[in-house]
N, C-alpha and C positions, 0 to 999 in steps of 0.2 A: 423029171429032172429037178434036182435040188438047187436052190439059189443060195449061194454062200455070201456072207458079208464080205464086201470088197470085191465082188466078182467083176471082172472086166478091167481091173487095175493090175499093174505089175506088182508082184509080191514085194514086200519090204525086205530088203536083204539084212541079215544079221551080220554084225561085225565080229569077226573072229580074230581081231588084232588088238594090240595094245596101243594103237595110234589114237590119242585123245581127240584129234580133229575128226577122225572117222566116226568115233563114238558120239561126239556132239552132233555131227551131221545126221546120223541115224536117229538120234533122239529128237532132233528138231523136225525131221521129216515125219516121224511118227506123230508128234504133237500137231503139226500142220494138217495131217490127214484126219486126225480126230476132230480138230476144230472145223475143218471143211465139211464134215458130215453132220455137224450140229444144225438144227433148224433155226431159221431166222425168227427172232421173237416177234410176236404179233404187234407189240408196241412200236418196234422199229419199222415194220411195214406200214403201220398207220402214219407214222411221221413222214415216211417217204411219199405216201399218197398225198398228204397235206402239202408237202413241198411241191409236188407236181402240180397240184391245183393252183397254188400261188404263182408258180412259173407260168402256167397257161393263162392265168388272169392278167399277169403283167405283159405277156405277149399280145393279148387281145387289146389292151389299153394303149400299147405303144403303136399298134397298127392303125388305130382309129384316128 
């Protein structure tokens, strides 16, 4: 069985109309899906881990 890109998601419908709002919506949906598939940068993950460590430290000090 071949796995195709985007498998499991509903297909993006193409707009066969001259309605500018529908065209904008389709393009925004396509952009959102492409951004959603991007990997989270390692630097951002490191910053989140540092933030979690600081929050855990502040909880411990406030409980003591």
